[in-house]
N, CA, C and O of each residue as an XYZ file, in Angstrom:
216
protein
N      24.456    -18.492     12.440
C      24.119    -18.396     10.841
C      22.727    -18.773     11.172
O      22.350    -19.493     12.097
N      21.797    -17.978      9.979
C      20.135    -18.022      9.960
C      20.016    -18.873      9.019
O      18.870    -19.288      8.846
N      20.913    -19.322      8.268
C      20.187    -20.189      6.536
C      21.338    -21.317      6.386
O      22.354    -21.282      7.081
N      21.108    -22.260      5.477
C      21.600    -22.818      4.999
C      22.506    -22.226      3.901
O      23.217    -23.025      3.292
N      22.563    -20.962      3.588
C      23.426    -20.120      2.522
C      24.691    -19.713      3.475
O      25.605    -19.128      2.893
N      24.827    -19.924      4.694
C      25.528    -19.385      5.903
C      25.566    -17.783      5.973
O      26.537    -17.196      6.449
N      24.569    -17.194      5.523
C      24.596    -15.727      5.890
C      24.040    -15.485      7.055
O      22.974    -15.914      7.496
N      25.024    -14.577      7.670
C      24.606    -13.970      9.643
C      23.557    -13.547      9.550
O      23.154    -12.977      8.536
N      22.875    -13.734     10.596
C      21.506    -13.276     11.277
C      21.308    -11.689     11.249
O      20.262    -11.094     10.989
N      22.570    -11.133     11.578
C      22.803    -10.390     11.693
C      22.111     -9.281      9.958
O      21.114     -8.623      9.660
N      23.278     -9.654      9.379
C      22.582     -9.316      7.625
C      21.361     -9.465      7.397
O      20.799     -8.485      6.908
N      20.709    -10.435      7.601
C      19.862    -11.165      7.333
C      18.157     -9.873      8.038
O      17.113     -9.411      7.578
N      18.704     -9.866      8.950
C      17.849     -9.142      9.987
C      17.875     -7.121      9.936
O      16.898     -6.396     10.125
N      19.389     -6.651      9.607
C      19.417     -5.695      8.644
C      18.183     -5.523      7.358
O      17.120     -4.906      7.298
N      18.933     -6.398      6.412
C      18.227     -6.401      4.922
C      17.011     -6.161      5.652
O      16.590     -5.016      5.812
N      16.359     -7.284      6.151
C      14.611     -6.932      6.662
C      14.253     -5.665      7.349
O      13.545     -4.927      6.664
N      14.429     -5.418      8.015
C      14.085     -3.706      8.915
C      14.245     -2.516      7.750
O      13.653     -1.437      7.723
N      15.202     -3.025      6.818
C      15.756     -1.678      5.513
C      14.154     -1.771      4.651
O      13.424     -0.802      4.441
N      13.897     -3.112      4.272
C      13.303     -3.934      3.469
C      11.687     -3.582      4.110
O      10.813     -3.654      3.247
N      11.230     -3.234      5.439
C      10.118     -3.312      6.107
C       9.572     -1.815      6.225
O       8.450     -1.342      6.403
N      11.027     -1.196      6.024
C      10.968      0.913      6.664
C      10.654      1.303      4.900
O       9.944      2.290      4.707
N      11.302      0.353      3.360
C      10.484      0.849      2.686
C       9.182      0.558      2.321
O       8.417      1.468      2.000
N       8.818     -0.669      2.332
C       7.131     -1.083      2.619
C       6.112     -0.031      3.232
O       5.134      0.391      2.617
N       6.531      0.410      4.773
C       5.970      1.753      5.102
C       5.991      3.095      4.482
O       5.265      4.089      4.501
N       6.948      2.792      4.003
C       7.266      4.080      3.131
C       5.593      4.327      1.973
O       4.531      4.943      2.054
N       6.356      3.309      0.894
C       5.622      3.036     -0.147
C       3.787      2.667      0.127
O       2.915      2.921     -0.704
N       3.594      2.150      1.232
C       2.072      1.897      2.212
C       1.666      3.495      2.496
O       0.474      3.802      2.479
N       2.402      4.220      2.685
C       1.918      5.062      2.603
C       1.629      6.332      1.510
O       0.666      7.098      1.535
N       2.425      6.323      0.828
C       2.411      6.946     -0.457
C       1.103      6.208     -1.242
O       0.264      6.856     -1.867
N       1.090      5.280     -1.150
C      -0.365      4.679     -1.817
C      -1.694      5.094     -1.089
O      -2.649      5.601     -1.676
N      -1.647      4.813      0.309
C      -2.506      5.874      0.417
C      -3.064      7.108      0.469
O      -4.167      7.495      0.857
N      -2.021      7.717     -0.033
C      -1.993      9.269     -0.016
C      -2.562      9.279     -1.656
O      -3.605      9.905     -1.844
N      -2.070      8.771     -2.555
C      -3.065      8.283     -3.391
C      -4.324      7.999     -3.300
O      -5.165      8.899     -3.320
N      -4.570      7.035     -3.214
C      -5.965      6.361     -2.805
C      -6.775      7.195     -2.293
O      -7.978      7.138     -2.546
N      -6.155      8.271     -1.345
C      -7.376      9.423     -0.879
C      -7.444     10.772     -1.883
O      -8.391     11.558     -1.901
N      -6.333     10.862     -2.646
C      -6.408     12.036     -3.263
C      -7.547     11.557     -4.857
O      -8.087     12.397     -5.577
N      -7.676      9.521     -5.103
C      -8.270      9.426     -5.797
C      -9.599      9.105     -5.236
O     -10.440      8.763     -6.067
N      -9.857      9.133     -4.356
C     -11.302      9.285     -3.514
C     -11.655     10.250     -3.623
O     -12.755     10.147     -4.166
N     -11.421     11.302     -3.439
C     -11.565     12.615     -3.253
C     -11.935     13.277     -4.393
O     -12.822     14.131     -4.409
N     -11.240     12.895     -5.438
C     -11.687     13.450     -7.348
C     -12.836     12.592     -7.358
O     -13.793     13.302     -7.667
N     -13.218     11.375     -7.164
C     -13.933     10.321     -8.026
C     -15.233      9.812     -7.043
O     -16.211      9.271     -7.558
N     -15.153     10.009     -5.787
C     -15.775      9.176     -4.375
C     -17.577      9.580     -4.556
O     -18.615      8.990     -4.258
N     -17.270     10.806     -5.159
C     -18.822     11.274     -5.202
C     -19.856     10.439     -6.297
O     -21.080     10.344     -6.214
N     -19.101      9.962     -7.174
C     -19.565      9.103     -8.148
C     -20.343      8.219     -7.516
O     -21.416      7.913     -8.036
N     -19.981      7.697     -6.389
C     -20.581      6.405     -6.030
C     -21.569      6.500     -5.296
O     -22.096      5.450     -4.930
N     -22.123      7.776     -4.857
C     -23.417      8.358     -4.208
C     -24.312      9.058     -4.336
O     -24.973      9.652     -3.484
N     -24.467      9.010     -6.440
C     -25.448      9.759     -7.283
C     -26.139      8.399     -7.736
O     -25.623      7.325     -8.045
N     -27.310      8.741     -7.683
C     -28.787      8.039     -8.311
C     -27.987      7.321     -9.707
O     -26.971      7.727    -10.271
N     -28.554      6.519     -9.923
C     -28.623      5.709    -10.737
C     -29.720      6.748    -11.881
O     -30.482      7.600    -11.425
N     -29.573      6.419    -13.565
C     -30.889      6.838    -13.744
C     -32.187      6.542    -14.205
O     -32.525      5.579    -14.893
N     -32.905      7.486    -13.751
C     -34.276      7.285    -13.641
C     -35.025      6.836    -14.650
O     -35.133      7.267    -15.798
N     -35.708      5.617    -13.936
C     -36.689      4.927    -15.625
C     -37.766      5.751    -15.739
O     -38.516      6.113    -14.833
N     -37.821      6.129    -17.299
C     -38.643      6.772    -17.847
C     -39.919      5.498    -18.146
O     -39.664      4.426    -18.694
N     -40.949      5.803    -17.776
C     -42.208      5.451    -18.009
C     -43.310      5.512    -19.483
O     -44.469      5.103    -19.405
């Protein structure tokens, strides 16, 4: 037994494994979308600010 709920350890381990795999898939998707967003707007960070007028 794994905890006070009496849930078998194998069930807990299986659920953890499935959750970890789902989290890995979601992180991969997020990484891809962030790369796409950076490619689209990343150049903005490198532009000079407005020049001061004298």
